[in-house]
N, C-alpha and C positions, 0 to 999 in steps of 0.2 A: 393812741388809740389805747393804750392801758388804762388812762387816768379814767375816759369814758366807762369801759369794762369794770374798773372799780368802783365805779360812781353808782353805773347800773346794776351791779353786786349788794352793792349798799340798799342802793331802793327797791331793788326783791326783798332781800332781809330784812327791810322796815316791813314792807306788806304783809312779809310771811308773817313779823311779828304781831301787827295789829291784827292778822285774820285767825291767829290762834291764840289771843288774848282770852281771859275768860274772867266771869266776876264781874259785882257790881260797878266798878269804876271803867273795867272792859263796854258793860252793857251801855253806860251812859256816853263814854264817846263813839261808840259807834252809832248811837242815837242821835245826840246831838250833835258829832262831826263829821258823820260817816258820810255822809250822801256829799260831801266836797273832799273830803281828803281820805278816803280809803275806795280802791277801785272795788266796782261791783258789775254785775252782768250788763247793765244799761249805762251806757256814760253817760253823764249830764255835762250841759252845755254850760253849767254855772261851777261847775268842780272846777277845784283849786289844782287837782291833779298836780301840785308841787308837793312830793312825799315830805310830812315832818319828821323823818327820819333824816336828813339829811340839813334840818333848819338849825341855824345858830340859836334861836333861844331856848331848842330843846338842849342843846349841849351846852349851853352858858353854864357861868358860875354861880349864876343869880336867875330868879324865876323871872323878874321882873319883865324882860319883855314880853316873853311869853304870853305873862298877866296884860301889860296893857293890848297888845293884839286882841285877845280873845274878848275883854273888858271892852274896849276903845273903837274893834275893826281896824282896817287899812284903807288907804284910799291912795291908789293908786299917783304917781307925776302926772301930770298931763306931758301928753305926747307919749309916753313910756306903753309899750304893751303889755301891762299888767293886770293881773284878774284883783279887784277886789275882796274886800271881806268885810262884811256887816259886822256892827259892834253886837254882842251878845252880855254886856254886863247888864242890863237892865230882864234879860232874861234866864239868866245864871243865878244862884244862890253865892253866898260865898262858900258853901259848903262842896258847891257843887262845882265851882273853880276851882276849888283847892284838890279834889277828885281827878276832875280834867288833870290837871299840872302834875301831879302825881303818877296819875296812869302813864301819860305821853313821856316821863322822864325815865320812870322806871320800865316802860317797854322800848322807846327808841332811843335811850340811854344808860344801856345798863351798867356801861363801864364808866358810868361819870356817878358820883355820891349823890345820894338823895338831896334835896332842895332841906334845908333847916328852915323852919318858922314859916310854912307857906298859907298856914291862917294871917296870922301877921303881914306877909305882902299882899296877900289880896286885899287886906284893910286899907295898909298903905297907897294900894295905886289907886284903888278906889275913892280913895281922899284925895287921891289928884299928886302925891308924893314921890 
């Protein structure tokens, strides 16, 4: 029960951080990602509803996993009850991908150091490395 309560507190804190975020990076995230990754007044049937605040990709030492997911999307394993995420690599420029990754790291993993070399990481992931 304590673990569930701690997880819910972390989810609530992450949602509050996303809701309170301001500035161009926050607006970009809210516009490009918010329909699926933020709570809203109308629940979305396609929404991930999995808080990015608990995502290992946001808390990882390197941005590679997060960038691969945003660029290439996620396809659930057959038979698993998991949600998919479409690829956004074609829709988001390198600058926008960098802004979103930087925003998520600063907002949802404030206890972690900033990722260094985000633009280079975006280029490397786009190149398939």
